[in-house]
PDB file as gemmi writes it, atoms N, CA and C in Angstrom:
CRYST1    1.000    1.000    1.000  90.00  90.00  90.00 P 1                      
ATOM      1  N   MET A   1      13.165  82.531  42.842  1.00  0.00           N  
ATOM      2  CA  MET A   1      13.533  81.137  42.816  1.00  0.00           C  
ATOM      3  C   MET A   1      14.963  81.011  43.321  1.00  0.00           C  
ATOM      4  N   GLN A   2      15.169  80.022  44.165  1.00  0.00           N  
ATOM      5  CA  GLN A   2      16.497  79.708  44.679  1.00  0.00           C  
ATOM      6  C   GLN A   2      16.959  78.414  44.013  1.00  0.00           C  
ATOM      7  N   CYS A   3      18.250  78.323  43.681  1.00  0.00           N  
ATOM      8  CA  CYS A   3      18.796  77.119  43.079  1.00  0.00           C  
ATOM      9  C   CYS A   3      19.962  76.629  43.930  1.00  0.00           C  
ATOM     10  N   TYR A   4      19.943  75.329  44.257  1.00  0.00           N  
ATOM     11  CA  TYR A   4      20.996  74.722  45.079  1.00  0.00           C  
ATOM     12  C   TYR A   4      21.570  73.529  44.327  1.00  0.00           C  
ATOM     13  N   PHE A   5      22.882  73.359  44.405  1.00  0.00           N  
ATOM     14  CA  PHE A   5      23.559  72.230  43.778  1.00  0.00           C  
ATOM     15  C   PHE A   5      24.045  71.286  44.860  1.00  0.00           C  
ATOM     16  N   PHE A   6      23.759  69.993  44.683  1.00  0.00           N  
ATOM     17  CA  PHE A   6      24.175  68.956  45.615  1.00  0.00           C  
ATOM     18  C   PHE A   6      25.065  67.982  44.857  1.00  0.00           C  
ATOM     19  N   GLY A   7      26.370  68.116  45.029  1.00  0.00           N  
ATOM     20  CA  GLY A   7      27.301  67.253  44.316  1.00  0.00           C  
ATOM     21  C   GLY A   7      27.240  67.510  42.819  1.00  0.00           C  
ATOM     22  N   ASP A   8      27.628  66.509  42.050  1.00  0.00           N  
ATOM     23  CA  ASP A   8      27.675  66.633  40.590  1.00  0.00           C  
ATOM     24  C   ASP A   8      26.388  66.190  39.903  1.00  0.00           C  
ATOM     25  N   PHE A   9      25.454  65.590  40.663  1.00  0.00           N  
ATOM     26  CA  PHE A   9      24.331  64.945  40.001  1.00  0.00           C  
ATOM     27  C   PHE A   9      22.954  65.420  40.433  1.00  0.00           C  
ATOM     28  N   GLU A  10      22.876  66.406  41.292  1.00  0.00           N  
ATOM     29  CA  GLU A  10      21.558  66.823  41.763  1.00  0.00           C  
ATOM     30  C   GLU A  10      21.516  68.330  41.962  1.00  0.00           C  
ATOM     31  N   LEU A  11      20.416  68.925  41.521  1.00  0.00           N  
ATOM     32  CA  LEU A  11      20.168  70.322  41.831  1.00  0.00           C  
ATOM     33  C   LEU A  11      18.726  70.465  42.266  1.00  0.00           C  
ATOM     34  N   GLU A  12      18.483  71.491  43.049  1.00  0.00           N  
ATOM     35  CA  GLU A  12      17.146  71.736  43.583  1.00  0.00           C  
ATOM     36  C   GLU A  12      16.806  73.204  43.391  1.00  0.00           C  
ATOM     37  N   ASN A  13      15.593  73.440  42.942  1.00  0.00           N  
ATOM     38  CA  ASN A  13      15.076  74.798  42.816  1.00  0.00           C  
ATOM     39  C   ASN A  13      13.930  74.954  43.797  1.00  0.00           C  
ATOM     40  N   ASP A  14      13.981  75.973  44.612  1.00  0.00           N  
ATOM     41  CA  ASP A  14      12.858  76.286  45.499  1.00  0.00           C  
ATOM     42  C   ASP A  14      11.964  77.288  44.793  1.00  0.00           C  
ATOM     43  N   ILE A  15      10.729  76.877  44.579  1.00  0.00           N  
ATOM     44  CA  ILE A  15       9.744  77.709  43.883  1.00  0.00           C  
ATOM     45  C   ILE A  15       8.607  77.962  44.851  1.00  0.00           C  
ATOM     46  N   CYS A  16       8.283  79.209  45.067  1.00  0.00           N  
ATOM     47  CA  CYS A  16       7.203  79.572  45.976  1.00  0.00           C  
ATOM     48  C   CYS A  16       5.881  79.568  45.201  1.00  0.00           C  
ATOM     49  N   PRO A  17       4.971  78.651  45.515  1.00  0.00           N  
ATOM     50  CA  PRO A  17       3.712  78.576  44.766  1.00  0.00           C  
ATOM     51  C   PRO A  17       2.935  79.890  44.728  1.00  0.00           C  
ATOM     52  N   SER A  18       3.036  80.691  45.786  1.00  0.00           N  
ATOM     53  CA  SER A  18       2.288  81.954  45.806  1.00  0.00           C  
ATOM     54  C   SER A  18       2.798  82.949  44.764  1.00  0.00           C  
ATOM     55  N   GLU A  19       3.989  82.703  44.222  1.00  0.00           N  
ATOM     56  CA  GLU A  19       4.531  83.588  43.183  1.00  0.00           C  
ATOM     57  C   GLU A  19       3.990  83.255  41.800  1.00  0.00           C  
ATOM     58  N   ILE A  20       3.294  82.134  41.673  1.00  0.00           N  
ATOM     59  CA  ILE A  20       2.663  81.769  40.402  1.00  0.00           C  
ATOM     60  C   ILE A  20       1.238  82.312  40.461  1.00  0.00           C  
ATOM     61  N   GLN A  21       1.061  83.509  39.919  1.00  0.00           N  
ATOM     62  CA  GLN A  21      -0.202  84.239  40.045  1.00  0.00           C  
ATOM     63  C   GLN A  21      -1.107  84.141  38.817  1.00  0.00           C  
ATOM     64  N   CYS A  22      -0.528  83.792  37.668  1.00  0.00           N  
ATOM     65  CA  CYS A  22      -1.326  83.795  36.440  1.00  0.00           C  
ATOM     66  C   CYS A  22      -0.754  82.773  35.459  1.00  0.00           C  
ATOM     67  N   LEU A  23      -1.448  82.574  34.364  1.00  0.00           N  
ATOM     68  CA  LEU A  23      -1.023  81.624  33.350  1.00  0.00           C  
ATOM     69  C   LEU A  23       0.365  81.975  32.808  1.00  0.00           C  
ATOM     70  N   ALA A  24       0.652  83.240  32.635  1.00  0.00           N  
ATOM     71  CA  ALA A  24       1.963  83.650  32.118  1.00  0.00           C  
ATOM     72  C   ALA A  24       3.079  83.233  33.077  1.00  0.00           C  
ATOM     73  N   ASP A  25       2.843  83.337  34.391  1.00  0.00           N  
ATOM     74  CA  ASP A  25       3.835  82.888  35.381  1.00  0.00           C  
ATOM     75  C   ASP A  25       4.072  81.384  35.245  1.00  0.00           C  
ATOM     76  N   HIS A  26       2.992  80.630  35.104  1.00  0.00           N  
ATOM     77  CA  HIS A  26       3.093  79.176  34.931  1.00  0.00           C  
ATOM     78  C   HIS A  26       3.873  78.844  33.661  1.00  0.00           C  
ATOM     79  N   GLU A  27       3.570  79.533  32.580  1.00  0.00           N  
ATOM     80  CA  GLU A  27       4.258  79.280  31.308  1.00  0.00           C  
ATOM     81  C   GLU A  27       5.749  79.589  31.417  1.00  0.00           C  
ATOM     82  N   ARG A  28       6.110  80.663  32.132  1.00  0.00           N  
ATOM     83  CA  ARG A  28       7.534  80.983  32.329  1.00  0.00           C  
ATOM     84  C   ARG A  28       8.234  79.886  33.133  1.00  0.00           C  
ATOM     85  N   LEU A  29       7.558  79.361  34.140  1.00  0.00           N  
ATOM     86  CA  LEU A  29       8.126  78.279  34.929  1.00  0.00           C  
ATOM     87  C   LEU A  29       8.338  77.042  34.060  1.00  0.00           C  
ATOM     88  N   MET A  30       7.351  76.691  33.246  1.00  0.00           N  
ATOM     89  CA  MET A  30       7.482  75.526  32.371  1.00  0.00           C  
ATOM     90  C   MET A  30       8.603  75.735  31.347  1.00  0.00           C  
ATOM     91  N   GLN A  31       8.732  76.954  30.807  1.00  0.00           N  
ATOM     92  CA  GLN A  31       9.825  77.257  29.876  1.00  0.00           C  
ATOM     93  C   GLN A  31      11.181  77.072  30.553  1.00  0.00           C  
ATOM     94  N   TYR A  32      11.287  77.490  31.798  1.00  0.00           N  
ATOM     95  CA  TYR A  32      12.524  77.323  32.555  1.00  0.00           C  
ATOM     96  C   TYR A  32      12.838  75.833  32.733  1.00  0.00           C  
ATOM     97  N   LEU A  33      11.830  75.035  33.134  1.00  0.00           N  
ATOM     98  CA  LEU A  33      12.055  73.609  33.338  1.00  0.00           C  
ATOM     99  C   LEU A  33      12.447  72.914  32.038  1.00  0.00           C  
ATOM    100  N   VAL A  34      11.825  73.295  30.925  1.00  0.00           N  
ATOM    101  CA  VAL A  34      12.199  72.747  29.616  1.00  0.00           C  
ATOM    102  C   VAL A  34      13.645  73.126  29.292  1.00  0.00           C  
ATOM    103  N   ALA A  35      14.030  74.372  29.537  1.00  0.00           N  
ATOM    104  CA  ALA A  35      15.403  74.812  29.255  1.00  0.00           C  
ATOM    105  C   ALA A  35      16.414  74.025  30.084  1.00  0.00           C  
ATOM    106  N   VAL A  36      16.101  73.779  31.354  1.00  0.00           N  
ATOM    107  CA  VAL A  36      17.004  72.992  32.210  1.00  0.00           C  
ATOM    108  C   VAL A  36      17.117  71.576  31.663  1.00  0.00           C  
ATOM    109  N   SER A  37      15.985  70.967  31.312  1.00  0.00           N  
ATOM    110  CA  SER A  37      15.994  69.608  30.779  1.00  0.00           C  
ATOM    111  C   SER A  37      16.800  69.521  29.486  1.00  0.00           C  
ATOM    112  N   LEU A  38      16.587  70.459  28.572  1.00  0.00           N  
ATOM    113  CA  LEU A  38      17.321  70.451  27.305  1.00  0.00           C  
ATOM    114  C   LEU A  38      18.817  70.687  27.526  1.00  0.00           C  
ATOM    115  N   THR A  39      19.163  71.607  28.399  1.00  0.00           N  
ATOM    116  CA  THR A  39      20.568  71.927  28.652  1.00  0.00           C  
ATOM    117  C   THR A  39      21.307  70.742  29.263  1.00  0.00           C  
ATOM    118  N   LEU A  40      20.666  70.072  30.222  1.00  0.00           N  
ATOM    119  CA  LEU A  40      21.322  68.964  30.918  1.00  0.00           C  
ATOM    120  C   LEU A  40      21.133  67.617  30.214  1.00  0.00           C  
ATOM    121  N   GLY A  41      20.167  67.568  29.297  1.00  0.00           N  
ATOM    122  CA  GLY A  41      19.862  66.295  28.647  1.00  0.00           C  
ATOM    123  C   GLY A  41      19.278  65.290  29.628  1.00  0.00           C  
ATOM    124  N   LYS A  42      18.533  65.784  30.607  1.00  0.00           N  
ATOM    125  CA  LYS A  42      17.968  64.951  31.671  1.00  0.00           C  
ATOM    126  C   LYS A  42      16.494  65.270  31.871  1.00  0.00           C  
ATOM    127  N   GLU A  43      15.777  64.312  32.458  1.00  0.00           N  
ATOM    128  CA  GLU A  43      14.405  64.566  32.873  1.00  0.00           C  
ATOM    129  C   GLU A  43      14.428  65.451  34.116  1.00  0.00           C  
ATOM    130  N   VAL A  44      13.504  66.395  34.179  1.00  0.00           N  
ATOM    131  CA  VAL A  44      13.345  67.283  35.329  1.00  0.00           C  
ATOM    132  C   VAL A  44      11.996  66.951  35.957  1.00  0.00           C  
ATOM    133  N   VAL A  45      11.962  66.811  37.282  1.00  0.00           N  
ATOM    134  CA  VAL A  45      10.703  66.540  37.966  1.00  0.00           C  
ATOM    135  C   VAL A  45      10.433  67.620  38.994  1.00  0.00           C  
ATOM    136  N   MET A  46       9.161  67.991  39.111  1.00  0.00           N  
ATOM    137  CA  MET A  46       8.735  68.938  40.145  1.00  0.00           C  
ATOM    138  C   MET A  46       7.986  68.128  41.195  1.00  0.00           C  
ATOM    139  N   THR A  47       8.450  68.240  42.453  1.00  0.00           N  
ATOM    140  CA  THR A  47       7.882  67.460  43.545  1.00  0.00           C  
ATOM    141  C   THR A  47       7.568  68.358  44.731  1.00  0.00           C  
ATOM    142  N   GLU A  48       6.952  67.747  45.723  1.00  0.00           N  
ATOM    143  CA  GLU A  48       6.799  68.411  47.017  1.00  0.00           C  
ATOM    144  C   GLU A  48       8.189  68.637  47.597  1.00  0.00           C  
ATOM    145  N   GLU A  49       8.296  69.572  48.498  1.00  0.00           N  
ATOM    146  CA  GLU A  49       9.587  69.894  49.088  1.00  0.00           C  
ATOM    147  C   GLU A  49       9.842  69.082  50.348  1.00  0.00           C  
ATOM    148  N   ALA A  50      11.102  68.635  50.491  1.00  0.00           N  
ATOM    149  CA  ALA A  50      11.619  68.043  51.731  1.00  0.00           C  
ATOM    150  C   ALA A  50      10.779  66.885  52.261  1.00  0.00           C  
ATOM    151  N   ILE A  51      10.271  66.047  51.352  1.00  0.00           N  
ATOM    152  CA  ILE A  51       9.496  64.880  51.766  1.00  0.00           C  
ATOM    153  C   ILE A  51      10.097  63.653  51.086  1.00  0.00           C  
ATOM    154  N   HIS A  52      10.437  62.645  51.885  1.00  0.00           N  
ATOM    155  CA  HIS A  52      10.946  61.391  51.326  1.00  0.00           C  
ATOM    156  C   HIS A  52       9.839  60.757  50.479  1.00  0.00           C  
ATOM    157  N   ASP A  53      10.178  60.268  49.308  1.00  0.00           N  
ATOM    158  CA  ASP A  53       9.187  59.717  48.369  1.00  0.00           C  
ATOM    159  C   ASP A  53       8.100  60.735  48.050  1.00  0.00           C  
ATOM    160  N   ALA A  54       8.509  61.952  47.757  1.00  0.00           N  
ATOM    161  CA  ALA A  54       7.578  63.063  47.505  1.00  0.00           C  
ATOM    162  C   ALA A  54       6.715  62.803  46.271  1.00  0.00           C  
ATOM    163  N   GLN A  55       5.515  63.348  46.293  1.00  0.00           N  
ATOM    164  CA  GLN A  55       4.594  63.300  45.164  1.00  0.00           C  
ATOM    165  C   GLN A  55       5.198  64.069  43.996  1.00  0.00           C  
ATOM    166  N   VAL A  56       5.214  63.473  42.815  1.00  0.00           N  
ATOM    167  CA  VAL A  56       5.667  64.149  41.603  1.00  0.00           C  
ATOM    168  C   VAL A  56       4.481  64.874  41.000  1.00  0.00           C  
ATOM    169  N   PHE A  57       4.641  66.165  40.710  1.00  0.00           N  
ATOM    170  CA  PHE A  57       3.584  66.966  40.104  1.00  0.00           C  
ATOM    171  C   PHE A  57       3.743  67.070  38.585  1.00  0.00           C  
ATOM    172  N   VAL A  58       4.990  67.304  38.145  1.00  0.00           N  
ATOM    173  CA  VAL A  58       5.264  67.530  36.722  1.00  0.00           C  
ATOM    174  C   VAL A  58       6.562  66.824  36.356  1.00  0.00           C  
ATOM    175  N   ARG A  59       6.583  66.210  35.163  1.00  0.00           N  
ATOM    176  CA  ARG A  59       7.807  65.640  34.596  1.00  0.00           C  
ATOM    177  C   ARG A  59       8.077  66.355  33.278  1.00  0.00           C  
ATOM    178  N   VAL A  60       9.305  66.820  33.112  1.00  0.00           N  
ATOM    179  CA  VAL A  60       9.699  67.502  31.879  1.00  0.00           C  
ATOM    180  C   VAL A  60      10.887  66.746  31.305  1.00  0.00           C  
ATOM    181  N   ASN A  61      10.737  66.293  30.062  1.00  0.00           N  
ATOM    182  CA  ASN A  61      11.820  65.588  29.393  1.00  0.00           C  
ATOM    183  C   ASN A  61      12.001  66.229  28.028  1.00  0.00           C  
ATOM    184  N   GLY A  62      13.026  67.075  27.912  1.00  0.00           N  
ATOM    185  CA  GLY A  62      13.184  67.854  26.691  1.00  0.00           C  
ATOM    186  C   GLY A  62      12.033  68.827  26.571  1.00  0.00           C  
ATOM    187  N   ARG A  63      11.335  68.775  25.459  1.00  0.00           N  
ATOM    188  CA  ARG A  63      10.183  69.669  25.256  1.00  0.00           C  
ATOM    189  C   ARG A  63       8.852  69.033  25.684  1.00  0.00           C  
ATOM    190  N   SER A  64       8.915  67.803  26.179  1.00  0.00           N  
ATOM    191  CA  SER A  64       7.714  67.093  26.600  1.00  0.00           C  
ATOM    192  C   SER A  64       7.413  67.395  28.069  1.00  0.00           C  
ATOM    193  N   ILE A  65       6.202  67.877  28.338  1.00  0.00           N  
ATOM    194  CA  ILE A  65       5.760  68.190  29.697  1.00  0.00           C  
ATOM    195  C   ILE A  65       4.592  67.264  30.022  1.00  0.00           C  
ATOM    196  N   HIS A  66       4.725  66.527  31.130  1.00  0.00           N  
ATOM    197  CA  HIS A  66       3.676  65.600  31.564  1.00  0.00           C  
ATOM    198  C   HIS A  66       3.236  65.983  32.970  1.00  0.00           C  
ATOM    199  N   TYR A  67       1.945  66.248  33.128  1.00  0.00           N  
ATOM    200  CA  TYR A  67       1.372  66.585  34.430  1.00  0.00           C  
ATOM    201  C   TYR A  67       0.861  65.300  35.069  1.00  0.00           C  
ATOM    202  N   GLU A  68       1.357  64.983  36.249  1.00  0.00           N  
ATOM    203  CA  GLU A  68       0.955  63.771  36.964  1.00  0.00           C  
ATOM    204  C   GLU A  68      -0.367  64.007  37.680  1.00  0.00           C  
ATOM    205  N   ASP A  69      -1.109  62.929  37.918  1.00  0.00           N  
ATOM    206  CA  ASP A  69      -2.281  63.010  38.790  1.00  0.00           C  
ATOM    207  C   ASP A  69      -1.785  63.313  40.195  1.00  0.00           C  
ATOM    208  N   ILE A  70      -2.466  64.175  40.895  1.00  0.00           N  
ATOM    209  CA  ILE A  70      -2.067  64.547  42.257  1.00  0.00           C  
ATOM    210  C   ILE A  70      -2.921  63.766  43.236  1.00  0.00           C  
ATOM    211  N   VAL A  71      -2.262  63.037  44.110  1.00  0.00           N  
ATOM    212  CA  VAL A  71      -2.960  62.245  45.115  1.00  0.00           C  
ATOM    213  C   VAL A  71      -3.161  63.107  46.345  1.00  0.00           C  
ATOM    214  N   GLN A  72      -4.411  63.184  46.809  1.00  0.00           N  
ATOM    215  CA  GLN A  72      -4.730  63.943  48.015  1.00  0.00           C  
ATOM    216  C   GLN A  72      -5.633  63.087  48.879  1.00  0.00           C  
ATOM    217  N   GLY A  73      -5.107  62.647  50.011  1.00  0.00           N  
ATOM    218  CA  GLY A  73      -5.893  61.767  50.863  1.00  0.00           C  
ATOM    219  C   GLY A  73      -6.198  60.476  50.129  1.00  0.00           C  
ATOM    220  N   ALA A  74      -7.456  60.073  50.128  1.00  0.00           N  
ATOM    221  CA  ALA A  74      -7.852  58.824  49.482  1.00  0.00           C  
ATOM    222  C   ALA A  74      -8.253  59.045  48.018  1.00  0.00           C  
ATOM    223  N   GLY A  75      -8.401  60.297  47.607  1.00  0.00           N  
ATOM    224  CA  GLY A  75      -8.857  60.576  46.238  1.00  0.00           C  
ATOM    225  C   GLY A  75      -7.733  61.087  45.361  1.00  0.00           C  
ATOM    226  N   ARG A  76      -8.058  61.287  44.099  1.00  0.00           N  
ATOM    227  CA  ARG A  76      -7.090  61.817  43.150  1.00  0.00           C  
ATOM    228  C   ARG A  76      -7.690  63.083  42.524  1.00  0.00           C  
ATOM    229  N   ILE A  77      -6.826  64.040  42.252  1.00  0.00           N  
ATOM    230  CA  ILE A  77      -7.240  65.252  41.551  1.00  0.00           C  
ATOM    231  C   ILE A  77      -6.710  65.140  40.136  1.00  0.00           C  
ATOM    232  N   HIS A  78      -7.564  65.334  39.158  1.00  0.00           N  
ATOM    233  CA  HIS A  78      -7.137  65.226  37.753  1.00  0.00           C  
ATOM    234  C   HIS A  78      -7.164  66.588  37.107  1.00  0.00           C  
TER     235      HIS A  78                                                      
END                                                                             
């Protein structure tokens, strides 16, 4: 994972989806996002990379994790 800081108010983590191979990898990623949210006292969102108005996949606010519906074409994946 790469982490980049943009000014005082934004940071970006590059996460390679192919590195998430099992449930334990996913759980470690979610634990990391929860830790970032708790440390900063801010909501953390996981989105597509480098796309204006990117699709939000996951929202983490403190210990609360919310998985968004993923829009693909004309349908939705739940």
